[in-house]
C-alpha positions as CSV (number, residue, x, y, z in Angstrom):
1,M,186.1,125.7,74.7
2,T,189.6,126.1,76.3
3,Q,190.7,123.1,78.4
4,R,191.9,124.3,81.7
5,Q,195.9,123.6,82.8
6,D,197.5,122.7,85.8
7,W,200.0,125.1,85.1
8,W,197.6,128.1,84.9
9,V,196.9,130.8,87.8
10,Y,195.2,133.2,85.6
11,E,192.4,130.7,84.0
12,G,190.4,133.5,81.6
13,T,186.9,132.9,83.3
14,G,186.3,136.1,84.6
15,T,185.1,134.9,88.2
16,P,186.9,135.9,90.9
17,H,189.3,132.9,93.1
18,D,193.2,132.8,94.9
19,G,194.4,131.4,92.1
20,I,197.1,133.6,92.8
21,R,198.0,131.3,96.2
22,R,199.0,128.8,93.7
23,L,201.8,130.8,91.9
24,P,205.2,129.1,92.7
25,P,208.1,131.0,93.8
26,A,210.1,132.9,91.2
27,P,213.0,131.5,89.5
28,P,216.6,132.1,91.1
29,W,217.0,134.9,88.5
30,R,214.0,136.8,89.1
31,A,213.6,136.6,92.7
32,F,213.4,139.4,94.9
33,R,214.5,138.7,98.6
34,H,214.3,141.8,100.0
35,D,213.1,141.6,103.9
36,G,210.4,144.0,103.5
37,T,211.5,146.5,105.8
38,R,212.3,149.3,103.5
39,S,209.1,150.0,102.3
40,A,205.8,148.6,103.6
41,P,202.0,149.7,102.9
42,L,199.8,150.9,105.5
43,Y,196.8,148.6,103.7
44,E,195.7,145.6,101.9
45,P,194.2,146.6,97.9
46,S,190.6,146.1,97.5
47,H,189.2,143.4,95.4
48,V,185.6,145.2,94.2
49,P,183.6,142.5,92.9
50,A,181.9,143.0,89.5
51,D,179.2,140.1,89.7
52,D,176.2,142.2,90.7
53,A,174.6,144.5,87.1
54,A,173.5,147.1,90.1
55,G,177.6,147.5,90.5
56,R,178.5,147.1,87.5
57,R,177.4,151.0,86.3
58,H,180.2,152.2,88.8
59,L,183.3,150.2,88.2
60,G,184.0,151.6,84.6
61,R,187.2,149.9,83.8
62,A,186.9,146.7,86.5
63,W,183.8,145.6,84.9
64,Q,185.3,146.0,81.2
65,G,187.6,143.4,82.7
66,A,185.2,141.0,84.5
67,A,183.6,141.0,81.1
68,Y,186.6,140.5,79.1
69,Q,187.0,137.4,77.0
70,A,190.1,135.9,76.9
71,G,191.9,133.6,74.2
72,E,193.8,130.5,74.7
73,K,197.0,132.2,73.5
74,E,196.2,134.8,76.0
75,I,196.0,132.8,78.7
76,H,199.3,131.5,77.8
77,L,201.1,134.7,77.7
78,V,199.6,136.3,80.8
79,N,200.5,132.8,82.9
80,L,204.0,132.4,81.5
81,A,204.5,136.5,82.2
82,L,203.2,135.8,85.9
83,H,205.4,132.8,86.8
84,L,208.7,133.9,84.9
85,R,207.8,137.7,86.7
86,R,208.7,139.1,83.5
87,P,206.3,142.2,82.4
88,L,203.9,141.5,79.1
89,L,204.2,143.2,76.0
90,L,200.8,143.7,74.3
91,T,201.4,144.8,70.2
92,G,197.9,145.5,67.9
93,K,195.5,147.7,66.5
94,P,193.4,150.3,68.7
95,G,190.4,148.8,70.2
96,T,191.7,145.2,70.3
97,G,191.1,145.3,74.2
98,K,194.8,145.2,74.9
99,S,194.2,147.5,78.0
100,T,191.6,145.6,79.0
101,L,193.3,142.4,79.4
102,A,195.2,144.3,82.5
103,Y,192.1,145.1,84.4
104,A,190.6,141.1,83.6
105,V,193.9,139.8,85.6
106,A,193.4,142.7,88.4
107,H,189.7,141.3,88.9
108,E,189.8,137.8,88.3
109,L,192.7,137.4,91.0
110,K,191.7,139.5,92.9
111,L,194.5,142.0,93.0
112,G,193.4,145.3,93.8
113,P,192.5,148.5,91.9
114,V,194.9,148.5,88.3
115,L,197.9,151.1,88.7
116,R,197.6,152.7,85.4
117,W,200.2,154.8,83.6
118,S,199.0,156.5,80.5
119,V,202.6,157.2,78.6
120,T,203.2,160.4,76.5
121,S,205.8,161.7,74.2
122,R,206.8,163.9,77.7
123,S,206.9,161.3,79.8
124,T,210.2,160.3,81.5
125,L,211.1,157.3,84.4
126,K,210.5,159.4,86.8
127,D,206.9,160.4,86.4
128,G,206.1,157.0,87.2
129,L,207.7,156.7,90.2
130,Y,207.5,159.7,92.4
131,E,206.7,163.3,92.5
132,Y,208.0,165.6,94.8
133,D,206.4,169.1,96.0
134,A,209.5,171.3,96.7
135,V,207.5,174.6,95.8
136,G,204.8,173.5,97.7
137,R,207.2,172.3,101.2
138,L,208.9,175.1,100.7
139,Y,206.0,177.5,100.8
140,D,204.9,176.0,103.8
141,A,208.5,176.3,105.6
142,G,207.8,179.7,105.0
143,L,204.3,180.5,106.7
144,R,205.8,178.2,109.5
145,N,208.8,181.3,109.8
146,T,206.5,183.8,109.4
147,G,204.7,182.5,112.5
148,V,207.7,182.2,114.7
149,C,208.5,186.0,113.5
150,A,205.1,186.7,115.0
151,G,205.2,184.8,117.8
152,S,202.7,182.2,116.9
153,V,204.6,179.1,117.0
154,S,207.4,178.0,119.3
155,A,209.5,176.7,116.9
156,A,210.1,176.9,113.0
157,E,210.7,173.0,112.5
158,P,210.3,172.3,108.6
159,P,207.1,170.5,107.4
160,D,207.0,166.6,107.1
161,I,208.6,166.0,103.6
162,G,206.3,163.0,103.0
163,K,203.5,165.0,103.0
164,Y,204.5,166.3,99.6
165,L,206.1,163.3,98.6
166,S,203.8,161.0,96.1
167,L,204.3,157.6,94.4
168,G,203.6,157.6,90.7
169,P,201.8,154.4,89.2
170,L,205.4,152.1,88.8
171,G,206.6,153.5,92.2
172,T,203.0,152.4,94.0
173,A,203.5,148.7,92.3
174,L,207.0,148.5,94.0
175,L,206.4,148.5,97.1
176,N,206.3,145.2,99.7
177,W,202.9,144.4,98.6
178,P,201.9,140.6,99.9
179,R,200.3,139.7,96.4
180,P,201.7,141.4,93.2
181,R,199.8,144.9,92.0
182,V,198.9,144.9,88.3
183,L,200.5,147.7,86.5
184,L,199.0,149.2,83.0
185,I,201.6,151.3,81.1
186,D,199.8,152.2,78.4
187,E,200.7,153.2,74.8
188,I,204.4,153.1,75.6
189,D,205.3,153.6,71.6
190,K,204.6,157.1,72.8
191,S,207.2,157.4,74.5
192,D,210.9,158.7,73.5
193,M,213.6,156.5,72.0
194,D,215.2,156.0,75.2
195,F,211.8,155.6,77.6
196,P,212.0,151.5,77.4
197,N,215.6,151.1,78.1
198,D,215.5,153.2,81.0
199,L,212.6,150.8,82.5
200,L,215.0,148.1,82.0
201,N,216.9,148.9,85.5
202,V,213.9,149.5,87.8
203,F,212.2,145.8,86.0
204,E,215.4,144.2,86.5
205,E,216.3,145.4,90.4
206,G,212.8,145.1,91.8
207,E,213.5,148.7,93.6
208,F,214.2,152.2,93.2
209,A,215.9,155.2,95.7
210,I,214.1,158.4,96.3
211,P,217.1,160.9,96.8
212,E,215.2,163.7,98.6
213,L,214.0,160.5,101.7
214,A,217.6,159.1,101.3
215,R,219.2,162.4,102.9
216,L,217.1,162.2,105.6
217,G,219.0,158.6,106.9
218,D,216.7,155.9,108.3
219,R,214.0,157.3,109.5
220,P,210.4,156.2,108.3
221,Q,208.3,158.4,106.4
222,E,204.6,158.2,105.3
223,V,203.9,158.9,101.5
224,V,201.2,159.3,99.3
225,T,199.9,155.9,96.9
226,D,199.3,156.3,93.4
227,D,196.0,155.2,94.3
228,G,195.2,157.7,97.3
229,E,196.5,155.5,100.8
230,R,199.6,155.9,102.9
231,A,202.7,153.6,102.6
232,V,206.0,154.0,104.4
233,V,209.2,153.9,103.0
234,R,212.6,153.8,104.9
235,G,216.3,154.9,103.8
236,G,214.7,156.4,100.6
237,E,214.5,152.6,99.1
238,V,211.7,151.1,98.1
239,A,211.7,147.7,97.1
240,C,209.4,145.1,95.7
241,T,208.9,141.4,97.4
242,Q,207.0,140.6,95.1
243,F,207.5,141.6,91.1
244,P,203.8,143.3,89.8
245,F,202.1,142.4,87.2
246,V,203.0,144.1,84.5
247,V,201.4,145.1,80.8
248,L,202.6,147.0,78.2
249,T,200.7,147.7,75.5
250,S,201.5,149.0,72.1
251,N,199.9,150.0,68.9
252,E,202.4,149.1,66.9
253,E,204.0,152.7,65.9
254,R,207.9,151.8,66.6
255,E,210.2,149.4,66.9
256,F,211.8,148.6,70.4
257,P,215.6,147.8,71.4
258,M,216.4,144.1,71.2
259,A,217.6,144.5,75.0
260,F,213.8,145.3,76.0
261,L,212.2,143.0,73.9
262,R,214.5,140.3,75.4
263,R,213.0,141.1,79.1
264,C,208.9,140.7,77.9
265,I,206.8,138.1,77.3
266,R,205.3,139.3,74.0
267,L,201.9,138.8,72.6
268,K,200.2,140.3,69.3
269,I,196.3,140.9,70.2
270,G,194.5,140.4,66.8
271,A,190.8,140.9,65.3
272,A,188.6,138.8,67.3
273,D,186.9,135.6,66.0
274,P,183.3,135.3,65.7
275,E,182.9,133.0,68.6
276,R,184.9,135.4,70.3
277,L,183.0,138.4,69.6
278,A,179.8,136.7,70.3
279,G,181.3,136.1,74.0
280,I,182.2,139.9,74.1
281,V,178.7,141.3,73.2
282,A,176.9,138.7,75.3
283,A,179.3,139.6,78.3
284,H,178.2,142.9,78.1
285,L,175.0,143.2,76.2
286,G,172.9,139.5,77.6
287,A,173.1,136.5,76.1
288,P,171.0,136.2,72.9
289,E,168.5,133.7,74.1
290,D,167.7,136.5,76.3
291,V,166.9,139.0,74.0
292,A,163.6,139.4,71.4
293,P,163.8,136.9,68.6
294,E,163.9,140.6,65.7
295,L,166.8,141.6,68.1
296,A,169.1,139.0,68.1
297,G,168.6,138.4,64.5
298,A,169.8,142.3,64.2
299,R,172.7,141.0,66.0
300,T,174.1,138.6,64.2
301,E,173.5,140.2,61.3
302,L,175.5,142.9,62.4
303,I,178.8,140.9,63.6
304,A,178.5,139.8,60.3
305,R,179.1,143.1,59.0
306,F,181.4,144.3,61.2
307,L,183.9,141.5,60.9
308,K,183.2,141.7,56.9
309,R,184.1,145.5,57.3
310,Q,187.2,144.9,59.2
311,R,188.5,142.4,56.5
312,E,187.6,144.7,53.8
313,V,187.4,148.5,54.6
314,G,189.7,149.2,57.7
315,V,190.4,149.3,61.3
316,L,187.3,148.7,63.5
317,A,187.3,148.6,67.2
318,N,185.4,146.2,69.7
319,D,183.8,149.1,71.2
320,Q,182.2,150.1,68.1
321,L,180.4,147.0,67.4
322,L,179.2,147.7,71.3
323,N,177.8,150.6,71.1
324,A,176.2,149.8,67.3
325,L,174.5,147.2,68.6
326,L,173.2,149.0,72.0
327,M,172.0,151.6,69.3
328,A,170.8,148.7,66.9
329,E,168.6,147.2,69.7
330,R,167.1,150.8,70.6
331,G,165.0,150.9,67.2
332,L,168.0,152.0,64.2
333,W,167.8,148.5,62.7
334,G,164.2,148.9,62.0
335,S,164.5,151.7,59.5
336,E,166.6,152.2,56.5
337,K,167.8,155.5,57.8
338,G,169.1,153.7,61.3
339,Q,170.9,151.4,59.3
340,A,172.7,153.7,57.8
341,L,173.5,155.6,60.9
342,V,174.9,152.2,62.6
343,L,176.9,150.5,59.6
344,D,178.1,154.5,58.4
345,D,178.6,156.6,61.3
346,L,178.9,153.7,64.4
347,L,181.3,151.5,62.0
348,R,183.4,153.9,60.6
349,P,187.0,152.8,59.9
350,L,189.6,154.4,62.2
351,D,192.1,154.7,59.9
352,G,190.0,156.8,57.8
353,G,188.7,154.1,55.6
């Protein structure tokens, strides 16, 4: 049993609470003292409870976050990242629950939907900040001018630029939120070599400029956020007052620059131990005492087989175990052919072993 510490904000219980209110002020070197007049959301991100079984089917990754089993090391480092306003860099093999941790923190601390940015080899910093549909605006402006010539409208005012500008996940996270948003930058090791360093300035300053809006002067503009709502940006500047809780995930496929690493809290997530695996299974498939004795026996045996294969054969993901257990409990474990399907196909190592 993990003993709760007084300095924890995130407790790893999976039960939503208002612990974010206990978060002390940022250290002086990480305080973002913007006055909030440059960018202001027009809405509060809603927290969707995932406590009832009927609602779980519609929550997807949010429900996975609610069922996440955090170990003491993870809880400590999540809280360090929250206190120090630093990104949390998670490394580990695929399927160990790295990205799910972001959903767990968002769920427990009631920080709204996770803003997710899945990185590819073509990703650039601007992709995460904002997107401007200049072609669409020019097209609509042309239609308006055609209308003027036809006498159908009285003036050819260009369309409002905010209609054609949308903030990306990083840009949305840096709005003037009353509580920090959770930003997941997934599989950062797929990016090009300059990408991590490109993030540094934004992480350090907590703000960025949109030149297309800055050219319009101080007039406020409504723009679309990454989660489909609308926010106001004034003077082309987006600046946070609360640094987002940033989770960066890596499958350990590359090394990162030292300047980038020293600005992150780093956590390596390894394979789950038997106790944690049992907790994950219980959260998703029910407690052992709630299933028939023969199914509980199959569960114990499969968990043991899964752990042995992880040690001896190759990389296995936690969701492979959940799939195997689900099918075992639906009857496959009752025959030799069914057991072979479960072990050879559902628990096949990810690295080709």
